[in-house]
PQR file of N, CA, C, O and H, with PARSE charges and radii, in Angstrom:
ATOM      1  N   MET A   1      77.747  82.623  98.620 -0.4000 1.5000
ATOM      2  CA  MET A   1      76.698  81.960  99.364 -0.0000 2.0000
ATOM      3  C   MET A   1      76.669  80.484  98.976  0.5500 1.7000
ATOM      4  O   MET A   1      76.842  80.139  97.807 -0.5500 1.4000
ATOM      5  N   ILE A   2      76.452  79.635  99.944 -0.4000 1.5000
ATOM      6  CA  ILE A   2      76.403  78.202  99.718 -0.0000 2.0000
ATOM      7  C   ILE A   2      75.052  77.830  99.123  0.5500 1.7000
ATOM      8  O   ILE A   2      74.007  78.272  99.599 -0.5500 1.4000
ATOM      9  H   ILE A   2      76.311  79.916 100.893  0.4000 1.0000
ATOM     10  N   LYS A   3      75.089  77.009  98.074 -0.4000 1.5000
ATOM     11  CA  LYS A   3      73.839  76.537  97.492 -0.0000 2.0000
ATOM     12  C   LYS A   3      73.313  75.374  98.321  0.5500 1.7000
ATOM     13  O   LYS A   3      74.032  74.399  98.540 -0.5500 1.4000
ATOM     14  H   LYS A   3      75.938  76.649  97.687  0.4000 1.0000
ATOM     15  N   PRO A   4      72.086  75.461  98.778 -0.5600 1.5000
ATOM     16  CA  PRO A   4      71.543  74.367  99.581  0.2800 2.0000
ATOM     17  C   PRO A   4      71.266  73.131  98.739  0.5500 1.7000
ATOM     18  O   PRO A   4      70.975  73.232  97.547 -0.5500 1.4000
ATOM     19  N   LYS A   5      71.359  71.963  99.371 -0.4000 1.5000
ATOM     20  CA  LYS A   5      71.075  70.708  98.683 -0.0000 2.0000
ATOM     21  C   LYS A   5      69.578  70.519  98.499  0.5500 1.7000
ATOM     22  O   LYS A   5      69.144  69.835  97.571 -0.5500 1.4000
ATOM     23  H   LYS A   5      71.595  71.882 100.339  0.4000 1.0000
ATOM     24  N   TYR A   6      68.808  71.110  99.359 -0.4000 1.5000
ATOM     25  CA  TYR A   6      67.356  71.004  99.306 -0.0000 2.0000
ATOM     26  C   TYR A   6      66.771  72.402  99.155  0.5500 1.7000
ATOM     27  O   TYR A   6      66.169  72.918 100.096 -0.5500 1.4000
ATOM     28  H   TYR A   6      69.160  71.665 100.112  0.4000 1.0000
ATOM     29  N   PRO A   7      66.935  73.029  97.984 -0.5600 1.5000
ATOM     30  CA  PRO A   7      66.562  74.441  97.854  0.2800 2.0000
ATOM     31  C   PRO A   7      65.075  74.712  98.031  0.5500 1.7000
ATOM     32  O   PRO A   7      64.700  75.731  98.612 -0.5500 1.4000
ATOM     33  N   ARG A   8      64.221  73.816  97.538 -0.4000 1.5000
ATOM     34  CA  ARG A   8      62.785  74.070  97.671 -0.0000 2.0000
ATOM     35  C   ARG A   8      62.334  73.992  99.121  0.5500 1.7000
ATOM     36  O   ARG A   8      61.549  74.822  99.579 -0.5500 1.4000
ATOM     37  H   ARG A   8      64.525  72.989  97.066  0.4000 1.0000
ATOM     38  N   MET A   9      62.834  72.991  99.843 -0.4000 1.5000
ATOM     39  CA  MET A   9      62.446  72.847 101.248 -0.0000 2.0000
ATOM     40  C   MET A   9      62.990  73.999 102.083  0.5500 1.7000
ATOM     41  O   MET A   9      62.294  74.524 102.952 -0.5500 1.4000
ATOM     42  H   MET A   9      63.471  72.317  99.470  0.4000 1.0000
ATOM     43  N   ALA A  10      64.238  74.393 101.819 -0.4000 1.5000
ATOM     44  CA  ALA A  10      64.833  75.502 102.566 -0.0000 2.0000
ATOM     45  C   ALA A  10      64.097  76.804 102.265  0.5500 1.7000
ATOM     46  O   ALA A  10      63.817  77.588 103.172 -0.5500 1.4000
ATOM     47  H   ALA A  10      64.804  73.967 101.113  0.4000 1.0000
ATOM     48  N   LYS A  11      63.786  77.032 100.995 -0.4000 1.5000
ATOM     49  CA  LYS A  11      63.079  78.253 100.611 -0.0000 2.0000
ATOM     50  C   LYS A  11      61.684  78.289 101.238  0.5500 1.7000
ATOM     51  O   LYS A  11      61.229  79.335 101.699 -0.5500 1.4000
ATOM     52  H   LYS A  11      64.014  76.395 100.258  0.4000 1.0000
ATOM     53  N   ARG A  12      61.019  77.147 101.248 -0.4000 1.5000
ATOM     54  CA  ARG A  12      59.682  77.077 101.834 -0.0000 2.0000
ATOM     55  C   ARG A  12      59.720  77.354 103.335  0.5500 1.7000
ATOM     56  O   ARG A  12      58.855  78.049 103.867 -0.5500 1.4000
ATOM     57  H   ARG A  12      61.389  76.297 100.872  0.4000 1.0000
ATOM     58  N   LEU A  13      60.729  76.805 104.013 -0.4000 1.5000
ATOM     59  CA  LEU A  13      60.868  77.055 105.447 -0.0000 2.0000
ATOM     60  C   LEU A  13      61.111  78.534 105.714  0.5500 1.7000
ATOM     61  O   LEU A  13      60.523  79.106 106.632 -0.5500 1.4000
ATOM     62  H   LEU A  13      61.431  76.241 103.581  0.4000 1.0000
ATOM     63  N   ILE A  14      61.966  79.152 104.921 -0.4000 1.5000
ATOM     64  CA  ILE A  14      62.257  80.576 105.085 -0.0000 2.0000
ATOM     65  C   ILE A  14      60.984  81.403 104.898  0.5500 1.7000
ATOM     66  O   ILE A  14      60.744  82.358 105.638 -0.5500 1.4000
ATOM     67  H   ILE A  14      62.443  78.688 104.175  0.4000 1.0000
ATOM     68  N   GLU A  15      60.171  81.033 103.908 -0.4000 1.5000
ATOM     69  CA  GLU A  15      58.918  81.751 103.677 -0.0000 2.0000
ATOM     70  C   GLU A  15      57.935  81.553 104.829  0.5500 1.7000
ATOM     71  O   GLU A  15      57.228  82.485 105.214 -0.5500 1.4000
ATOM     72  H   GLU A  15      60.365  80.258 103.308  0.4000 1.0000
ATOM     73  N   LEU A  16      57.891  80.351 105.373 -0.4000 1.5000
ATOM     74  CA  LEU A  16      56.930  80.050 106.432 -0.0000 2.0000
ATOM     75  C   LEU A  16      57.269  80.703 107.766  0.5500 1.7000
ATOM     76  O   LEU A  16      56.384  81.219 108.448 -0.5500 1.4000
ATOM     77  H   LEU A  16      58.465  79.594 105.061  0.4000 1.0000
ATOM     78  N   ILE A  17      58.536  80.684 108.138 -0.4000 1.5000
ATOM     79  CA  ILE A  17      58.865  81.185 109.472 -0.0000 2.0000
ATOM     80  C   ILE A  17      59.176  82.672 109.494  0.5500 1.7000
ATOM     81  O   ILE A  17      59.098  83.289 110.556 -0.5500 1.4000
ATOM     82  H   ILE A  17      59.255  80.265 107.584  0.4000 1.0000
ATOM     83  N   GLY A  18      59.519  83.258 108.379 -0.4000 1.5000
ATOM     84  CA  GLY A  18      59.780  84.685 108.336 -0.0000 2.0000
ATOM     85  C   GLY A  18      61.189  85.050 108.777  0.5500 1.7000
ATOM     86  O   GLY A  18      61.921  84.218 109.313 -0.5500 1.4000
ATOM     87  H   GLY A  18      59.583  82.757 107.517  0.4000 1.0000
ATOM     88  N   ALA A  19      61.557  86.296 108.547 -0.4000 1.5000
ATOM     89  CA  ALA A  19      62.920  86.756 108.812 -0.0000 2.0000
ATOM     90  C   ALA A  19      63.245  86.812 110.298  0.5500 1.7000
ATOM     91  O   ALA A  19      64.378  86.539 110.697 -0.5500 1.4000
ATOM     92  H   ALA A  19      60.962  86.972 108.111  0.4000 1.0000
ATOM     93  N   ASP A  20      62.259  87.164 111.122 -0.4000 1.5000
ATOM     94  CA  ASP A  20      62.500  87.284 112.563 -0.0000 2.0000
ATOM     95  C   ASP A  20      62.864  85.936 113.175  0.5500 1.7000
ATOM     96  O   ASP A  20      63.843  85.824 113.913 -0.5500 1.4000
ATOM     97  H   ASP A  20      61.339  87.386 110.798  0.4000 1.0000
ATOM     98  N   GLU A  21      62.075  84.920 112.865 -0.4000 1.5000
ATOM     99  CA  GLU A  21      62.357  83.599 113.417 -0.0000 2.0000
ATOM    100  C   GLU A  21      63.566  82.962 112.741  0.5500 1.7000
ATOM    101  O   GLU A  21      64.265  82.154 113.353 -0.5500 1.4000
ATOM    102  H   GLU A  21      61.279  85.011 112.266  0.4000 1.0000
ATOM    103  N   LEU A  22      63.814  83.317 111.497 -0.4000 1.5000
ATOM    104  CA  LEU A  22      64.997  82.802 110.812 -0.0000 2.0000
ATOM    105  C   LEU A  22      66.265  83.282 111.506  0.5500 1.7000
ATOM    106  O   LEU A  22      67.238  82.536 111.615 -0.5500 1.4000
ATOM    107  H   LEU A  22      63.247  83.973 111.000  0.4000 1.0000
ATOM    108  N   SER A  23      66.254  84.521 111.972 -0.4000 1.5000
ATOM    109  CA  SER A  23      67.425  85.029 112.688 -0.0000 2.0000
ATOM    110  C   SER A  23      67.608  84.318 114.024  0.5500 1.7000
ATOM    111  O   SER A  23      68.728  84.208 114.521 -0.5500 1.4000
ATOM    112  H   SER A  23      65.463  85.127 111.883  0.4000 1.0000
ATOM    113  N   LYS A  24      66.498  83.829 114.613 -0.4000 1.5000
ATOM    114  CA  LYS A  24      66.588  83.108 115.888 -0.0000 2.0000
ATOM    115  C   LYS A  24      67.296  81.767 115.754  0.5500 1.7000
ATOM    116  O   LYS A  24      67.948  81.324 116.700 -0.5500 1.4000
ATOM    117  H   LYS A  24      65.588  83.919 114.208  0.4000 1.0000
ATOM    118  N   ILE A  25      67.186  81.112 114.603 -0.4000 1.5000
ATOM    119  CA  ILE A  25      67.802  79.793 114.463 -0.0000 2.0000
ATOM    120  C   ILE A  25      69.176  79.855 113.810  0.5500 1.7000
ATOM    121  O   ILE A  25      69.807  78.820 113.598 -0.5500 1.4000
ATOM    122  H   ILE A  25      66.656  81.472 113.834  0.4000 1.0000
ATOM    123  N   SER A  26      69.645  81.053 113.489 -0.4000 1.5000
ATOM    124  CA  SER A  26      70.966  81.151 112.871 -0.0000 2.0000
ATOM    125  C   SER A  26      72.062  80.935 113.909  0.5500 1.7000
ATOM    126  O   SER A  26      71.851  81.132 115.106 -0.5500 1.4000
ATOM    127  H   SER A  26      69.132  81.894 113.661  0.4000 1.0000
ATOM    128  N   MET A  27      73.220  80.530 113.435 -0.4000 1.5000
ATOM    129  CA  MET A  27      74.321  80.235 114.349 -0.0000 2.0000
ATOM    130  C   MET A  27      74.840  81.487 115.048  0.5500 1.7000
ATOM    131  O   MET A  27      75.552  81.380 116.046 -0.5500 1.4000
ATOM    132  H   MET A  27      73.391  80.370 112.463  0.4000 1.0000
ATOM    133  N   ASP A  28      74.497  82.671 114.543 -0.4000 1.5000
ATOM    134  CA  ASP A  28      74.968  83.923 115.129 -0.0000 2.0000
ATOM    135  C   ASP A  28      74.038  84.476 116.205  0.5500 1.7000
ATOM    136  O   ASP A  28      74.332  85.515 116.797 -0.5500 1.4000
ATOM    137  H   ASP A  28      73.918  82.758 113.732  0.4000 1.0000
ATOM    138  N   TYR A  29      72.929  83.801 116.464 -0.4000 1.5000
ATOM    139  CA  TYR A  29      71.977  84.286 117.466 -0.0000 2.0000
ATOM    140  C   TYR A  29      72.614  84.187 118.852  0.5500 1.7000
ATOM    141  O   TYR A  29      73.107  83.121 119.219 -0.5500 1.4000
ATOM    142  H   TYR A  29      72.690  82.958 115.983  0.4000 1.0000
ATOM    143  N   PRO A  30      72.614  85.276 119.632 -0.5600 1.5000
ATOM    144  CA  PRO A  30      73.377  85.291 120.889  0.2800 2.0000
ATOM    145  C   PRO A  30      72.786  84.467 122.032  0.5500 1.7000
ATOM    146  O   PRO A  30      73.504  84.131 122.974 -0.5500 1.4000
ATOM    147  N   PHE A  31      71.505  84.136 121.972 -0.4000 1.5000
ATOM    148  CA  PHE A  31      70.872  83.406 123.067 -0.0000 2.0000
ATOM    149  C   PHE A  31      70.711  81.942 122.674  0.5500 1.7000
ATOM    150  O   PHE A  31      69.757  81.569 121.992 -0.5500 1.4000
ATOM    151  H   PHE A  31      70.922  84.409 121.207  0.4000 1.0000
ATOM    152  N   ARG A  32      71.648  81.132 123.109 -0.4000 1.5000
ATOM    153  CA  ARG A  32      71.734  79.741 122.677 -0.0000 2.0000
ATOM    154  C   ARG A  32      70.509  78.915 123.069  0.5500 1.7000
ATOM    155  O   ARG A  32      70.024  78.118 122.266 -0.5500 1.4000
ATOM    156  H   ARG A  32      72.423  81.436 123.663  0.4000 1.0000
ATOM    157  N   LYS A  33      70.002  79.094 124.290 -0.4000 1.5000
ATOM    158  CA  LYS A  33      68.856  78.290 124.738 -0.0000 2.0000
ATOM    159  C   LYS A  33      67.609  78.580 123.905  0.5500 1.7000
ATOM    160  O   LYS A  33      66.859  77.665 123.567 -0.5500 1.4000
ATOM    161  H   LYS A  33      70.396  79.742 124.942  0.4000 1.0000
ATOM    162  N   GLU A  34      67.390  79.843 123.579 -0.4000 1.5000
ATOM    163  CA  GLU A  34      66.247  80.202 122.740 -0.0000 2.0000
ATOM    164  C   GLU A  34      66.402  79.630 121.340  0.5500 1.7000
ATOM    165  O   GLU A  34      65.446  79.118 120.758 -0.5500 1.4000
ATOM    166  H   GLU A  34      67.999  80.587 123.854  0.4000 1.0000
ATOM    167  N   ARG A  35      67.615  79.720 120.803 -0.4000 1.5000
ATOM    168  CA  ARG A  35      67.890  79.174 119.473 -0.0000 2.0000
ATOM    169  C   ARG A  35      67.647  77.671 119.451  0.5500 1.7000
ATOM    170  O   ARG A  35      66.987  77.158 118.547 -0.5500 1.4000
ATOM    171  H   ARG A  35      68.392  80.136 121.275  0.4000 1.0000
ATOM    172  N   ASP A  36      68.178  76.966 120.442 -0.4000 1.5000
ATOM    173  CA  ASP A  36      68.025  75.515 120.499 -0.0000 2.0000
ATOM    174  C   ASP A  36      66.562  75.115 120.656  0.5500 1.7000
ATOM    175  O   ASP A  36      66.115  74.142 120.049 -0.5500 1.4000
ATOM    176  H   ASP A  36      68.714  77.382 121.176  0.4000 1.0000
ATOM    177  N   ALA A  37      65.816  75.862 121.465 -0.4000 1.5000
ATOM    178  CA  ALA A  37      64.394  75.559 121.656 -0.0000 2.0000
ATOM    179  C   ALA A  37      63.620  75.745 120.352  0.5500 1.7000
ATOM    180  O   ALA A  37      62.735  74.949 120.038 -0.5500 1.4000
ATOM    181  H   ALA A  37      66.180  76.652 121.958  0.4000 1.0000
ATOM    182  N   LYS A  38      63.946  76.782 119.599 -0.4000 1.5000
ATOM    183  CA  LYS A  38      63.263  77.031 118.327 -0.0000 2.0000
ATOM    184  C   LYS A  38      63.602  75.947 117.310  0.5500 1.7000
ATOM    185  O   LYS A  38      62.728  75.497 116.569 -0.5500 1.4000
ATOM    186  H   LYS A  38      64.665  77.428 119.854  0.4000 1.0000
ATOM    187  N   ILE A  39      64.858  75.529 117.268 -0.4000 1.5000
ATOM    188  CA  ILE A  39      65.260  74.461 116.349 -0.0000 2.0000
ATOM    189  C   ILE A  39      64.548  73.167 116.706  0.5500 1.7000
ATOM    190  O   ILE A  39      64.069  72.454 115.824 -0.5500 1.4000
ATOM    191  H   ILE A  39      65.568  75.895 117.869  0.4000 1.0000
ATOM    192  N   GLN A  40      64.477  72.861 117.993 -0.4000 1.5000
ATOM    193  CA  GLN A  40      63.803  71.640 118.426 -0.0000 2.0000
ATOM    194  C   GLN A  40      62.302  71.704 118.109  0.5500 1.7000
ATOM    195  O   GLN A  40      61.708  70.697 117.725 -0.5500 1.4000
ATOM    196  H   GLN A  40      64.866  73.440 118.709  0.4000 1.0000
ATOM    197  N   GLU A  41      61.702  72.862 118.265 -0.4000 1.5000
ATOM    198  CA  GLU A  41      60.284  73.031 117.937 -0.0000 2.0000
ATOM    199  C   GLU A  41      60.035  72.787 116.446  0.5500 1.7000
ATOM    200  O   GLU A  41      59.088  72.093 116.077 -0.5500 1.4000
ATOM    201  H   GLU A  41      62.185  73.681 118.577  0.4000 1.0000
ATOM    202  N   LEU A  42      60.886  73.356 115.595 -0.4000 1.5000
ATOM    203  CA  LEU A  42      60.732  73.157 114.154 -0.0000 2.0000
ATOM    204  C   LEU A  42      60.917  71.692 113.780  0.5500 1.7000
ATOM    205  O   LEU A  42      60.213  71.175 112.912 -0.5500 1.4000
ATOM    206  H   LEU A  42      61.656  73.920 115.895  0.4000 1.0000
ATOM    207  N   TYR A  43      61.862  71.026 114.432 -0.4000 1.5000
ATOM    208  CA  TYR A  43      62.083  69.606 114.171 -0.0000 2.0000
ATOM    209  C   TYR A  43      60.855  68.786 114.567  0.5500 1.7000
ATOM    210  O   TYR A  43      60.457  67.872 113.845 -0.5500 1.4000
ATOM    211  H   TYR A  43      62.434  71.446 115.137  0.4000 1.0000
ATOM    212  N   ARG A  44      60.266  69.108 115.691 -0.4000 1.5000
ATOM    213  CA  ARG A  44      59.059  68.397 116.141 -0.0000 2.0000
ATOM    214  C   ARG A  44      57.879  68.642 115.215  0.5500 1.7000
ATOM    215  O   ARG A  44      56.976  67.811 115.116 -0.5500 1.4000
ATOM    216  H   ARG A  44      60.588  69.851 116.277  0.4000 1.0000
ATOM    217  N   ARG A  45      57.888  69.784 114.538 -0.4000 1.5000
ATOM    218  CA  ARG A  45      56.818  70.101 113.590 -0.0000 2.0000
ATOM    219  C   ARG A  45      57.052  69.454 112.230  0.5500 1.7000
ATOM    220  O   ARG A  45      56.219  69.595 111.334 -0.5500 1.4000
ATOM    221  H   ARG A  45      58.622  70.459 114.618  0.4000 1.0000
ATOM    222  N   GLY A  46      58.173  68.742 112.056 -0.4000 1.5000
ATOM    223  CA  GLY A  46      58.388  67.973 110.836 -0.0000 2.0000
ATOM    224  C   GLY A  46      59.444  68.492 109.887  0.5500 1.7000
ATOM    225  O   GLY A  46      59.576  67.969 108.780 -0.5500 1.4000
ATOM    226  H   GLY A  46      58.849  68.627 112.783  0.4000 1.0000
ATOM    227  N   VAL A  47      60.200  69.502 110.279 -0.4000 1.5000
ATOM    228  CA  VAL A  47      61.259  70.009 109.412 -0.0000 2.0000
ATOM    229  C   VAL A  47      62.454  69.058 109.505  0.5500 1.7000
ATOM    230  O   VAL A  47      62.937  68.791 110.606 -0.5500 1.4000
ATOM    231  H   VAL A  47      60.093  69.927 111.178  0.4000 1.0000
ATOM    232  N   PRO A  48      62.942  68.540 108.370 -0.5600 1.5000
ATOM    233  CA  PRO A  48      64.083  67.616 108.406  0.2800 2.0000
ATOM    234  C   PRO A  48      65.353  68.283 108.942  0.5500 1.7000
ATOM    235  O   PRO A  48      65.551  69.488 108.791 -0.5500 1.4000
ATOM    236  N   GLN A  49      66.195  67.482 109.563 -0.4000 1.5000
ATOM    237  CA  GLN A  49      67.436  68.000 110.141 -0.0000 2.0000
ATOM    238  C   GLN A  49      68.334  68.626 109.080  0.5500 1.7000
ATOM    239  O   GLN A  49      68.984  69.636 109.350 -0.5500 1.4000
ATOM    240  H   GLN A  49      66.034  66.502 109.686  0.4000 1.0000
ATOM    241  N   ILE A  50      68.386  68.052 107.889 -0.4000 1.5000
ATOM    242  CA  ILE A  50      69.265  68.579 106.839 -0.0000 2.0000
ATOM    243  C   ILE A  50      68.844  69.988 106.428  0.5500 1.7000
ATOM    244  O   ILE A  50      69.693  70.822 106.112 -0.5500 1.4000
ATOM    245  H   ILE A  50      67.858  67.232 107.670  0.4000 1.0000
ATOM    246  N   VAL A  51      67.548  70.256 106.430 -0.4000 1.5000
ATOM    247  CA  VAL A  51      67.062  71.597 106.088 -0.0000 2.0000
ATOM    248  C   VAL A  51      67.401  72.573 107.209  0.5500 1.7000
ATOM    249  O   VAL A  51      67.798  73.707 106.942 -0.5500 1.4000
ATOM    250  H   VAL A  51      66.858  69.579 106.686  0.4000 1.0000
ATOM    251  N   LEU A  52      67.249  72.146 108.455 -0.4000 1.5000
ATOM    252  CA  LEU A  52      67.632  72.997 109.586 -0.0000 2.0000
ATOM    253  C   LEU A  52      69.121  73.303 109.554  0.5500 1.7000
ATOM    254  O   LEU A  52      69.540  74.410 109.892 -0.5500 1.4000
ATOM    255  H   LEU A  52      66.926  71.225 108.672  0.4000 1.0000
ATOM    256  N   THR A  53      69.916  72.328 109.149 -0.4000 1.5000
ATOM    257  CA  THR A  53      71.362  72.530 109.038 -0.0000 2.0000
ATOM    258  C   THR A  53      71.680  73.608 108.018  0.5500 1.7000
ATOM    259  O   THR A  53      72.493  74.496 108.274 -0.5500 1.4000
ATOM    260  H   THR A  53      69.576  71.428 108.874  0.4000 1.0000
ATOM    261  N   GLU A  54      71.038  73.527 106.861 -0.4000 1.5000
ATOM    262  CA  GLU A  54      71.326  74.478 105.789 -0.0000 2.0000
ATOM    263  C   GLU A  54      70.821  75.882 106.100  0.5500 1.7000
ATOM    264  O   GLU A  54      71.472  76.866 105.750 -0.5500 1.4000
ATOM    265  H   GLU A  54      70.378  72.806 106.652  0.4000 1.0000
ATOM    266  N   VAL A  55      69.684  75.981 106.743 -0.4000 1.5000
ATOM    267  CA  VAL A  55      69.109  77.295 107.037 -0.0000 2.0000
ATOM    268  C   VAL A  55      69.830  77.966 108.203  0.5500 1.7000
ATOM    269  O   VAL A  55      70.041  79.179 108.185 -0.5500 1.4000
ATOM    270  H   VAL A  55      69.155  75.182 107.027  0.4000 1.0000
ATOM    271  N   SER A  56      70.207  77.189 109.215 -0.4000 1.5000
ATOM    272  CA  SER A  56      70.811  77.776 110.417 -0.0000 2.0000
ATOM    273  C   SER A  56      72.303  78.040 110.276  0.5500 1.7000
ATOM    274  O   SER A  56      72.831  78.974 110.881 -0.5500 1.4000
ATOM    275  H   SER A  56      70.036  76.204 109.230  0.4000 1.0000
ATOM    276  N   GLY A  57      72.981  77.224 109.483 -0.4000 1.5000
ATOM    277  CA  GLY A  57      74.430  77.364 109.365 -0.0000 2.0000
ATOM    278  C   GLY A  57      75.195  76.544 110.386  0.5500 1.7000
ATOM    279  O   GLY A  57      76.426  76.560 110.392 -0.5500 1.4000
ATOM    280  H   GLY A  57      72.552  76.466 108.992  0.4000 1.0000
ATOM    281  N   LEU A  58      74.491  75.828 111.247 -0.4000 1.5000
ATOM    282  CA  LEU A  58      75.139  74.954 112.224 -0.0000 2.0000
ATOM    283  C   LEU A  58      75.523  73.636 111.557  0.5500 1.7000
ATOM    284  O   LEU A  58      75.011  73.305 110.488 -0.5500 1.4000
ATOM    285  H   LEU A  58      73.491  75.815 111.242  0.4000 1.0000
ATOM    286  N   SER A  59      76.414  72.895 112.181 -0.4000 1.5000
ATOM    287  CA  SER A  59      76.854  71.623 111.617 -0.0000 2.0000
ATOM    288  C   SER A  59      75.782  70.547 111.780  0.5500 1.7000
ATOM    289  O   SER A  59      74.847  70.693 112.568 -0.5500 1.4000
ATOM    290  H   SER A  59      76.830  73.164 113.050  0.4000 1.0000
ATOM    291  N   ASP A  60      75.938  69.467 111.022 -0.4000 1.5000
ATOM    292  CA  ASP A  60      75.000  68.342 111.106 -0.0000 2.0000
ATOM    293  C   ASP A  60      74.936  67.774 112.514  0.5500 1.7000
ATOM    294  O   ASP A  60      73.856  67.492 113.032 -0.5500 1.4000
ATOM    295  H   ASP A  60      76.697  69.348 110.382  0.4000 1.0000
ATOM    296  N   SER A  61      76.099  67.608 113.127 -0.4000 1.5000
ATOM    297  CA  SER A  61      76.132  67.008 114.466 -0.0000 2.0000
ATOM    298  C   SER A  61      75.498  67.933 115.506  0.5500 1.7000
ATOM    299  O   SER A  61      74.842  67.458 116.433 -0.5500 1.4000
ATOM    300  H   SER A  61      76.977  67.837 112.706  0.4000 1.0000
ATOM    301  N   SER A  62      75.685  69.233 115.365 -0.4000 1.5000
ATOM    302  CA  SER A  62      75.064  70.178 116.305 -0.0000 2.0000
ATOM    303  C   SER A  62      73.546  70.134 116.201  0.5500 1.7000
ATOM    304  O   SER A  62      72.853  70.090 117.218 -0.5500 1.4000
ATOM    305  H   SER A  62      76.218  69.619 114.612  0.4000 1.0000
ATOM    306  N   ILE A  63      73.030  70.143 114.985 -0.4000 1.5000
ATOM    307  CA  ILE A  63      71.580  70.078 114.788 -0.0000 2.0000
ATOM    308  C   ILE A  63      71.034  68.762 115.315  0.5500 1.7000
ATOM    309  O   ILE A  63      69.963  68.734 115.921 -0.5500 1.4000
ATOM    310  H   ILE A  63      73.592  70.178 114.159  0.4000 1.0000
ATOM    311  N   SER A  64      71.753  67.677 115.094 -0.4000 1.5000
ATOM    312  CA  SER A  64      71.315  66.369 115.578 -0.0000 2.0000
ATOM    313  C   SER A  64      71.221  66.349 117.100  0.5500 1.7000
ATOM    314  O   SER A  64      70.247  65.844 117.656 -0.5500 1.4000
ATOM    315  H   SER A  64      72.624  67.699 114.602  0.4000 1.0000
ATOM    316  N   ARG A  65      72.229  66.896 117.774 -0.4000 1.5000
ATOM    317  CA  ARG A  65      72.207  66.941 119.244 -0.0000 2.0000
ATOM    318  C   ARG A  65      71.066  67.817 119.756  0.5500 1.7000
ATOM    319  O   ARG A  65      70.399  67.471 120.731 -0.5500 1.4000
ATOM    320  H   ARG A  65      73.021  67.307 117.322  0.4000 1.0000
ATOM    321  N   ILE A  66      70.848  68.933 119.103 -0.4000 1.5000
ATOM    322  CA  ILE A  66      69.765  69.825 119.520 -0.0000 2.0000
ATOM    323  C   ILE A  66      68.413  69.130 119.346  0.5500 1.7000
ATOM    324  O   ILE A  66      67.561  69.201 120.231 -0.5500 1.4000
ATOM    325  H   ILE A  66      71.390  69.214 118.311  0.4000 1.0000
ATOM    326  N   CYS A  67      68.217  68.465 118.220 -0.4000 1.5000
ATOM    327  CA  CYS A  67      66.941  67.796 117.950 -0.0000 2.0000
ATOM    328  C   CYS A  67      66.696  66.632 118.905  0.5500 1.7000
ATOM    329  O   CYS A  67      65.563  66.410 119.332 -0.5500 1.4000
ATOM    330  H   CYS A  67      68.910  68.408 117.500  0.4000 1.0000
ATOM    331  N   LEU A  68      67.736  65.897 119.240 -0.4000 1.5000
ATOM    332  CA  LEU A  68      67.564  64.721 120.090 -0.0000 2.0000
ATOM    333  C   LEU A  68      67.540  65.049 121.576  0.5500 1.7000
ATOM    334  O   LEU A  68      66.741  64.490 122.327 -0.5500 1.4000
ATOM    335  H   LEU A  68      68.656  66.077 118.894  0.4000 1.0000
ATOM    336  N   PHE A  69      68.419  65.957 122.002 -0.4000 1.5000
ATOM    337  CA  PHE A  69      68.590  66.202 123.432 -0.0000 2.0000
ATOM    338  C   PHE A  69      68.103  67.572 123.891  0.5500 1.7000
ATOM    339  O   PHE A  69      67.998  67.814 125.093 -0.5500 1.4000
ATOM    340  H   PHE A  69      69.068  66.411 121.392  0.4000 1.0000
ATOM    341  N   GLY A  70      67.807  68.466 122.962 -0.4000 1.5000
ATOM    342  CA  GLY A  70      67.326  69.783 123.325 -0.0000 2.0000
ATOM    343  C   GLY A  70      68.409  70.811 123.558  0.5500 1.7000
ATOM    344  O   GLY A  70      68.114  71.976 123.821 -0.5500 1.4000
ATOM    345  H   GLY A  70      67.893  68.269 121.985  0.4000 1.0000
ATOM    346  N   ALA A  71      69.662  70.395 123.464 -0.4000 1.5000
ATOM    347  CA  ALA A  71      70.767  71.332 123.675 -0.0000 2.0000
ATOM    348  C   ALA A  71      71.985  70.852 122.908  0.5500 1.7000
ATOM    349  O   ALA A  71      72.134  69.662 122.631 -0.5500 1.4000
ATOM    350  H   ALA A  71      69.901  69.448 123.250  0.4000 1.0000
ATOM    351  N   ASN A  72      72.841  71.782 122.574 -0.4000 1.5000
ATOM    352  CA  ASN A  72      74.070  71.473 121.858 -0.0000 2.0000
ATOM    353  C   ASN A  72      75.212  71.517 122.854  0.5500 1.7000
ATOM    354  O   ASN A  72      75.866  72.548 123.010 -0.5500 1.4000
ATOM    355  H   ASN A  72      72.720  72.749 122.799  0.4000 1.0000
ATOM    356  N   LYS A  73      75.452  70.412 123.523 -0.4000 1.5000
ATOM    357  CA  LYS A  73      76.490  70.374 124.562 -0.0000 2.0000
ATOM    358  C   LYS A  73      77.660  69.554 124.111  0.5500 1.7000
ATOM    359  O   LYS A  73      78.633  69.407 124.851 -0.5500 1.4000
ATOM    360  H   LYS A  73      74.921  69.574 123.396  0.4000 1.0000
TER
END
């Protein structure tokens, strides 16, 4: 398992959103639009992009595109 660079923030996010929503933002979630919408919602609520990157497993550039444009195209 990869050690996160921001372990406290990542752990806190995992505790706050729960396992169900955590599975929604993972890179393995089959419904891309729902995943992207959830990531964008968390970003708007103040979660840093680097924490979303570490929790979701998506790349930095993918998370950045989702946060800025609402989709990873």
